[in-house]
N, C-alpha and C positions, 0 to 999 in steps of 0.2 A: 515693446519688449525687444531687447537687444538680441541679434542673431548670434547665438553661441551654440557650441556643440552640446547635445543633450547629455544629461547625467545618465550613466549606463547602469541599469539594474539587471542582474542575471539570476534567474531561478533555475537550479539544476534538479531535474526530476519531473517526469511527466505523469505522476500518479495523482491520486485524489488530492493530496495536500498541495502539490505544485500547481496543478491546474486551477484549483479553487482560489489560491492566493493570487495567481496571475490575473484572474478575472477581477478580483476585488481591488487590487492595486490599479489596474487599468481603468476601471469604472469610477472609482471613488478617490483613492489616496493620491495618485499621481496628478489627476486634473486639479484637485484641491491645492496641492503643493505648487503647481504651476501658477495658479491664480494668486496664491499668497506671496510667493517669493520670486516669481518671474523666471523660474528655471524650467526648461523643457526636459522631458524624460523619455527614455527609450528602454523598453523591457524586452529581454531575450529569454525565452523558455527553451531549455536544452533537455533533450531526451534521446536515449539511444534507439527508441522505437518511434515510428511515425504514428502508431496507434496506441490508444489507451486500452488497458486490459482490465476488464471487470473480473478480477480473480475470485470474487465471491462465488461466481458461477462455475468455476473450474471443476468442482466435483461432478457436476452434471454434464458439463461439456466433454469431459474425458470418457464418459460412458455412452453418450447418446448423440448421434449425429442428426437425428430427425426432430426430436422434441426440444432440444436445447437451442435457444437463439444464439447467434454469434456473440461472444463476449468481447468483441473488439470494435472500436470506433475511431476514425481518424481524428487526431488531435487538432490539426489545422482547421478542420471544418468548424470547430467550436469557437474559433477566434477570427472569423471573417469580418466581424463588425469593426475591428480595429485597423486603422491605416498602417501602412508599412513604416511610416515615420515614427510610430509609437510602439510597434510590436514586431518581433521576429520569432518564428519558430524554427529552431535549429535541431535537426536530427543528427545527433552525435553523442559519443561516449566520452565522459570526462576522464582524462588520463592522469593529470597532475595539476598542481596549483602553485603559482608563485605568489605567496602572501604579501611580500614587500612591494612587488610591482602591481599587485591586484590584477593578475592575469590568470584566467582559467584556460588550460590547454585541453582541447577536445579532438577526438578522432572521428572522421566521417566514416560511416559503415559502407558507403558507396565507393569512395576513392582511397580509403585507408590513410588519408592525409591528416596530419595533426596541425591544427590551426589555433592561434591564440584568440581568446575572447576577453576583452577588457571589461572591468566592472568597477563601479564606485561602491555599490552595495551588492552583496551576494546572499542568496537564500538557498540553503541545502535541504532538499526534500527528496533525496534519492531512495529512501525506503530501505527495504531489505530484499535479499534474494533467497528463495526457498532452496532446500537441498534437492528437491525434484524440479525439473524444468517445467512441470505441469502447472505449478501454483504461483508463478511470478515470471515477469519478463527478465531475460538476461541478455538483451540485445534487441534486434528487430523482431517485431511481433510474428513474423513468418516462422521464426524458429519455434515459438510456442505453438503456433498453429500446426506445424509439422509434428511436434511432440504429442499433441492431443490426438491428431489423426492416427499416428502410429499406435498409440495406446488403445484407441478404439478397436483397431484391428486385432491387437494382441489379446485384449480382454475377451473379445468375441470367441476366440479360438482356445482360450486358456481353460484348464481344468482346476487349477489351484491358484489362489490369489492371496498375497500377504500384504497388509497395510500396516506400517509402523507409525505410531503416534496417536496418543489418546486425547489430543486437544481437539478443538473445533474442526480443524481441517481433516484430521484423521477420521473423526466420528462421521462427519458429513460425507466423506469419500466412501467409507464403508457402508453407510446408509444408502448411497446412490447405487453402489454395486449390488447390494441386497435387493433393492427395488427393481433393478434392471435385470436381475438374473433370470426371471421368468420369461423374458423376451429373447434371450440369447438361444441360439440353436444348440442341440446336443444335450448331454446329461447335465444335471445340476452341478454348479461349480462349488468348490470349497473356498469359502471366504473367511479369512482370519484377520482380526485386528489386535495388534499388540499395544496395550496402553502405555507400557514403559513406566507404570506407576502402580500404586495399589488400587486405583480406580480410574475411571474415565473422567475427563473434564475436571482436573484437580483443583481448578480455581473456582468451580461452581460448588453448590451445596451438595452434601452426600445424597440427598434425595434426588436431585437432578442427575447426578452420576448414575444412580441405580436405575432411574427411569430410562435414561439413554441406553444403558446396557440391555434392559428388558426389551426395548423397542428394536434394537439391533438383533437380538435373538429371534424375535418374531419375523425378521427379514432374512433369517438364515445365516447370520454372521456370528461366528464364534469369537469371543473376546478372551484373550489371555493377559493376565496381569503379572507385574513384577519381573518381567524379562524385557530386555532391549536387544536390538540388533547391534552386534559389534563388528560384523563384517558381511558385506553383500557383494558377491562376485557373479557376474553374468557369464554363463558358459556359452562359448561359441558366438559371441557378439550379440545375437538377438534371440537366443533360445532361453532355456530355463536359468533360474538363479540358484546359487548355493548360498544359503543364509546361515551364519553362525550367531548364536544368541549368547546373552550374558551368563546363562547357566551352563555354557559350554556345549549345549546340544546343537545339532545342525538339522536343517531341513531344506529340501529342494522344492521350489515353487515355479510355476510357469510365469507369473507376473509378480513383481515386487514394486510397491509404491511407498516412497519415503515421504511421510508427512510429519516429520519430527521437529521441524522448526526452520529457522532461517538465519542469515548473517547480514549485518548492516553493509550497505554499499558505500563504504567510506575509504577505500584503498587509495583514492586520489587526493585525500586531504592530508594536511600536516598532522603528524602524530600528536602534537601538543594540543590539538583541538579535540582529541578523542579520549574517552575513558578506557578503563582496562579491558572492556569487552568490545571496543571498537565503535561505540556509539558516540555521536557528537555531544560534547559537554554543553548543555543548553540550560539557560535559566528558565525554570518551568513557568514563571509568571510573565516575563517580557519576551521570551523566545529569542533573546540574543544569545549568540555563542559566547561562551566565557573566554576571557583573556584575549579578546581581539575586538576590533572596531568595524562596524559596518557589515557584520556577518550575522545571519539569523538561521534558525533551523526549525523544521516543522515536520510532524508526522512520526512514523515508526523508526526513523533514523536517530531520533533524539535520545538523550541519556535518561530522560524521565518517562518515556513512553510505556504504556501498558499494552500497546499493540492494537488498541481499539480504534474504530473509525472516529470516535470523539476527538482523539488526539491528532487527527488529520484535518478535521473540519472546524471544530469549535475554537481552536487557537488562531484562526485566520484573522479575525478582527483585532484581537490583542496584538498580534505580530504587526499588523498594518499600523496600529497606533504607535508602537515602538519605532517602526520605520519612519513614520511622520515626525515624531518628536526628534529623532536623530537628525533628520534633514532640516527641520526648522532651526535646530541648534547650529547648523552650519551657516545660517543666514539670520543672526539674531536681530539685526536692525529691521530688515524687511518683515521678519516674523512678528516683531512687536507692533509695527505699523498696521499689520493686517488683523490684529486681534479684534474680535467682536467685543461689545460692551460686556456681555456675560463672561467671556473669557478673561477680560481685563480684571473683572471683579473676583472671579472664582477659579481662574485657571482653566486650561484645556482638560477635557475628559480623556483620560488614558485608561483603557480597559486592561486589566490583568487577567491572565488565564487561570481559571479555577478548575483544576483537574477533578474529574469525578472519581471518588474513592470507592463507592459501592458498585458492585458488579451489575452491569447491564449487558446482557449477552443472549442472543437467540441462536440456537444450533438446530438446524434441520436434521432430522433422522429419517431418511427416506423422503417420500414425496407427499405424505399425508399429515405431517406434523413434526414435532420435535420437542425439545426442552428449552426453557428460557428463564431468565431472571431479569427483572426490571427494578433497578435500585435496590438489589438484594432480595427482592420478593419473587418467588416462583410464579410463573404464568402458565396457563393451560396450553396444551398441545394445539388446540384449535387456533389460538392466537399466533403461535409460532408458524402454523401453516399459512395463515393469512398474511403475516408480516414478512415471511422469508421462504418457507419450504415450497410454496406454490410456484414461485418464479425465480427464487434465489435473487430477488430484487434487481433483475436486469433492467426494470423500468427506471431505475435510478441512474443508469449508466450515461445516457445522453444528457440528462439535466446537469450532471457533474461536468461533462466536457463542455457544455454550453454555458456553464456558470449560472444556472437559473436560480440557485439558492442564494446568490449574492447580488441580486438586482438592487437590494436596499443596503445602505451603509449601516 
């Protein structure tokens, strides 16, 4: 094999999608391409945080310092099996991109220096940032750790708590607050959840919505429908909040938690790559970014995402197949010579992503159960407890970082 500079592959984003894809490419796709076409590869994973954040556990982590395990694990620890000639982890924030020159510019959080990162192929897995700093990373993980620690202190001393957002994050947060209330010192706290809709969990069945509301009531949580927060101002920096609602009423609360949604992390990308809402325009079958070459996207930053974990993990293999096909096309002669007899007769297998259309969602409501739907069918609370509410699935955190689900191609 001739000694040439390796082909540079860059994945931007250190969440479930980016880490999973990095492991798959390093273990399967890139070695196979090197064997077939004789080209070396180097993969760089870029993330503004040195640690992966298991944000599924955020609702418990923000209320409980003793029983909630840490939701953070160092990303580099999961990639020690790969030599430096094949892999680099770069803690940095993407700032802007030169599409023509194929250069991603990133800023180091330690030096604040902006440095260029060249790529032949780019994968965008930057995900979304929640309106609250509690539910997603917005830089180094120490910022989120600090936000969680501060919230734990404020919740302990609060008398009134308002959670905005009737989706899974809001319901799970309100449930954790209700379950924890009996352990906090002082009088019982007032906990209110604003659904922002005519019912909780608007994407679930009405039966699941009603059950979730009943379970929250049993935990001492009051649910208000059909009103949204239009303004939230914190008085005096760290004291109470003045909340204005869509019905023009106001209320003062000691703690306000915004669980209303998130925005895509795409400010560094060319506007031509984005849809009207700021998500990356991505072909839902091949995971290629539309109207450009050598760029792919995965996870909750894509234009077709429904925000589920399925859209972060299940498209990994289809994206890898698209990546492989594109790189084989760059070397057609070597690619043809390396075809197996089966491939010569029937062609290479290229998997297309088939997005799930029926709802599969488990929502913990407190620590003893919750509501869930599997393929559109409701499941019992006991199953939700076993699958999610018991641990908020923290046992899946390390396997993701270490790529254990992608040992096989």
